[in-house]
C-alpha positions as MATLAB code, in Angstrom:
seq = 'EYEAITPVPWMGRHRTASASLTADISGSRYRIAINSRAEGFVDWFVDNSVAMVSTGIVTPRGLMPLRYDSSVQDGPKHRRVLVDYTPGEVLVSVSPKYGDWGFPATTPPQKLEAVDPLTALLNLTVRTGASASNPCGSWMRVFDGKQRYDLRLRYAGRIDWDSAAYKGPAIKCDVEYVEIAGFDPKSAEQRQADREDIRWANIMLAEINRGELTPPLQAELRSNRSGKYTFQATKLKYGRAN';
ca = [
     208.326  188.094   78.800;
     205.117  186.007   78.895;
     202.720  184.601   81.313;
     200.033  181.934   81.132;
     196.519  182.459   82.629;
     194.588  179.254   82.724;
     191.336  177.723   84.134;
     191.783  175.514   87.159;
     189.020  173.349   88.438;
     187.124  174.806   91.388;
     189.677  177.747   91.510;
     188.928  179.938   88.500;
     191.627  181.328   86.395;
     195.295  181.527   87.759;
     198.678  182.407   86.568;
     200.169  178.947   86.049;
     203.274  179.505   83.880;
     205.740  182.209   82.945;
     208.344  182.180   79.778;
     211.083  184.315   78.630;
     211.785  184.356   74.625;
     214.587  186.020   73.025;
     215.290  186.218   69.238;
     218.402  187.457   67.229;
     218.097  187.834   63.629;
     220.906  189.148   61.314;
     220.756  189.257   57.451;
     221.998  185.668   57.278;
     221.349  183.957   60.452;
     218.719  183.557   63.373;
     218.554  182.225   66.832;
     215.364  181.987   69.060;
     215.178  180.706   72.307;
     212.514  180.046   75.055;
     212.608  179.049   78.793;
     209.255  178.359   80.624;
     208.377  176.874   83.845;
     205.141  176.454   86.187;
     204.328  179.144   88.281;
     202.009  179.808   91.288;
     200.394  177.081   93.400;
     200.929  174.769   90.285;
     204.664  174.971   90.923;
     204.136  173.452   94.347;
     202.845  170.200   93.031;
     204.740  169.878   89.561;
     208.240  170.465   88.567;
     207.540  171.439   85.058;
     209.956  173.357   82.720;
     210.591  173.576   79.084;
     213.875  175.105   77.118;
     213.776  175.322   73.385;
     216.236  176.568   70.845;
     216.041  177.036   67.119;
     218.852  178.320   64.859;
     218.620  178.547   61.123;
     219.577  180.939   57.961;
     217.547  183.682   56.289;
     216.906  183.167   52.746;
     214.826  185.027   50.095;
     211.943  182.482   50.562;
     211.957  183.111   54.486;
     213.451  181.331   57.572;
     215.144  177.856   56.833;
     215.622  176.116   60.415;
     219.054  173.850   60.818;
     218.607  172.621   64.337;
     215.760  172.695   66.782;
     216.529  171.537   70.333;
     213.813  170.768   72.804;
     214.181  169.857   76.699;
     211.123  169.014   78.603;
     210.987  168.273   82.294;
     207.867  167.235   83.599;
     208.194  166.056   87.487;
     210.902  163.034   87.276;
     210.440  162.743   83.588;
     212.674  164.152   81.169;
     212.687  164.184   77.370;
     215.139  165.791   74.790;
     214.323  166.239   71.141;
     216.814  167.132   68.481;
     215.645  167.956   64.787;
     218.406  168.651   62.190;
     217.358  169.940   58.754;
     219.420  169.092   55.660;
     218.145  170.202   52.051;
     216.642  166.620   51.420;
     215.971  165.140   54.783;
     214.979  165.904   58.355;
     216.724  163.902   61.056;
     215.035  163.403   64.663;
     217.016  162.272   67.615;
     214.691  161.447   70.851;
     215.638  160.660   74.305;
     213.996  158.566   75.860;
     212.494  157.293   72.809;
     208.616  157.788   72.411;
     206.303  154.732   72.720;
     205.303  155.173   69.372;
     205.233  157.707   66.495;
     201.586  158.253   66.116;
     198.954  157.086   63.966;
     199.716  157.779   61.173;
     203.388  158.768   61.906;
     204.583  161.937   60.355;
     206.067  161.096   56.718;
     209.423  162.535   55.541;
     207.568  164.779   52.927;
     205.443  166.279   55.663;
     208.745  167.025   57.752;
     210.306  168.611   54.749;
     207.352  170.924   54.103;
     206.895  172.257   57.923;
     209.348  174.136   60.039;
     209.971  173.655   64.019;
     207.559  175.453   66.488;
     210.027  178.372   67.308;
     210.764  179.258   63.627;
     207.206  179.434   62.974;
     206.695  181.923   65.762;
     209.568  184.125   64.375;
     208.225  183.888   60.905;
     205.067  185.825   62.470;
     207.330  188.318   63.792;
     209.357  189.199   60.711;
     206.319  189.055   58.676;
     206.991  185.896   56.314;
     204.015  185.254   53.952;
     202.386  188.548   55.182;
     200.994  191.198   52.573;
     198.644  194.223   52.761;
     195.875  192.334   51.945;
     196.845  189.460   54.206;
     198.661  190.822   57.028;
     198.418  187.737   59.147;
     200.306  185.726   56.688;
     199.772  182.318   55.302;
     199.476  178.844   56.998;
     202.105  177.962   59.487;
     203.168  174.357   58.875;
     204.712  172.960   61.859;
     206.758  169.770   62.917;
     207.741  169.498   66.654;
     209.815  166.065   66.315;
     206.861  164.079   66.457;
     203.614  165.952   65.486;
     202.838  167.643   62.417;
     200.215  170.230   62.659;
     198.930  173.331   60.871;
     198.002  176.792   62.334;
     195.724  178.287   59.696;
     195.605  182.066   60.336;
     192.682  184.583   59.177;
     192.776  188.138   59.529;
     190.314  189.719   61.745;
     190.913  193.293   61.954;
     193.174  196.033   63.519;
     192.801  197.222   67.044;
     194.476  199.627   69.358;
     196.363  197.616   72.350;
     196.872  198.934   75.522;
     198.891  197.025   78.132;
     201.954  197.505   80.308;
     204.108  195.609   77.607;
     202.775  197.265   74.687;
     200.733  200.296   73.544;
     200.033  200.720   69.911;
     198.375  199.254   66.918;
     197.810  195.551   66.648;
     196.806  192.853   64.231;
     194.079  190.178   65.366;
     194.182  186.855   63.564;
     191.942  183.907   64.144;
     193.729  180.674   64.373;
     192.608  177.267   63.220;
     194.614  174.404   64.629;
     194.613  171.198   62.349;
     196.409  167.979   63.370;
     198.077  166.336   60.384;
     200.166  163.494   61.638;
     201.705  161.934   64.562;
     199.110  162.187   67.034;
     197.115  159.486   69.161;
     194.609  157.730   66.958;
     191.163  159.222   67.318;
     187.555  157.925   66.118;
     185.570  160.239   63.795;
     183.476  161.124   66.844;
     186.375  162.175   68.909;
     187.698  164.486   66.094;
     184.218  166.104   65.757;
     184.153  166.575   69.677;
     187.541  168.246   69.591;
     186.447  170.440   66.818;
     183.280  171.503   68.338;
     185.036  172.034   71.960;
     187.121  175.021   70.764;
     184.671  177.961   70.428;
     187.402  180.315   69.244;
     191.022  180.949   69.034;
     193.035  183.863   68.175;
     196.408  185.489   68.343;
     197.261  189.470   68.522;
     200.411  190.905   67.102;
     202.063  194.037   67.794;
     202.734  196.283   64.911;
     206.147  197.779   65.143;
     207.990  200.148   62.939;
     204.747  200.524   60.931;
     204.379  196.722   60.619;
     207.876  195.739   59.772;
     207.906  193.635   63.105;
     204.890  191.842   64.488;
     205.693  189.935   67.754;
     203.102  188.075   69.367;
     201.206  190.022   72.222;
     198.692  187.737   73.265;
     197.335  184.264   72.204;
     193.795  183.006   73.490;
     191.490  179.945   73.292;
     188.193  179.369   74.497;
     186.904  175.686   75.309;
     183.516  174.609   75.928;
     184.732  172.296   78.262;
     187.341  173.909   80.605;
     187.039  177.813   79.813;
     189.669  180.500   78.491;
     193.242  180.157   78.251;
     195.454  183.159   77.791;
     199.140  183.544   76.892;
     200.020  187.194   77.070;
     203.075  189.282   76.846;
     204.236  191.194   80.243;
     207.355  192.614   78.804;
     208.238  193.672   75.389;
     211.580  195.076   74.089;
     213.458  195.064   70.657;
     216.250  197.001   68.906;
     219.461  196.899   67.034;
     222.128  194.828   68.364;
     225.185  196.422   69.098;
];
């Protein structure tokens, strides 16, 4: 279980969303799902909710998605995105359709080299690409049905975490967000302003079973324009399925 704490103009930082995430993984298959909705006074004005599910297979090279299903409700507007993965092609179905596919649009090779956002999150938890010298793992290449971006992680140290959700060792990873394709066009000045706006961003990973599992505990971002955004675990439970 997670909650979002975000800056609200003239009101300070408030709890604005909650999310429930469940992941099931076996020797050959995985399924990860997340449901989130607006909370607090934000929910008074906006009916906003998100439901996402990703399913795939476990291979010697890591997790390979088969289908990503995303439904977003934003007030009266609803959009569903389906992404199906085959060995040589990534198929996307969107309803209602986007007005455009970004400038430049994501290319077929860029789709094939990436995974969906939920598979990327689960890769963090099952240690895909991680090692003793690089406990944060390698870059996460992500495609969400339109946008292709990288989350580039850099190991920043270990800490002792103490919260209601988890007490124990944790890994701190600095995060760099890099837009690749599928976004609105930006001038060189806009891109530079966006880079300068993010003072820092990081993610904390719990080290469970001596680091065998590393689910996210907290993600934080500090914006020079609007303040600090926090997405943090309020409850963490894991175990072997019956």
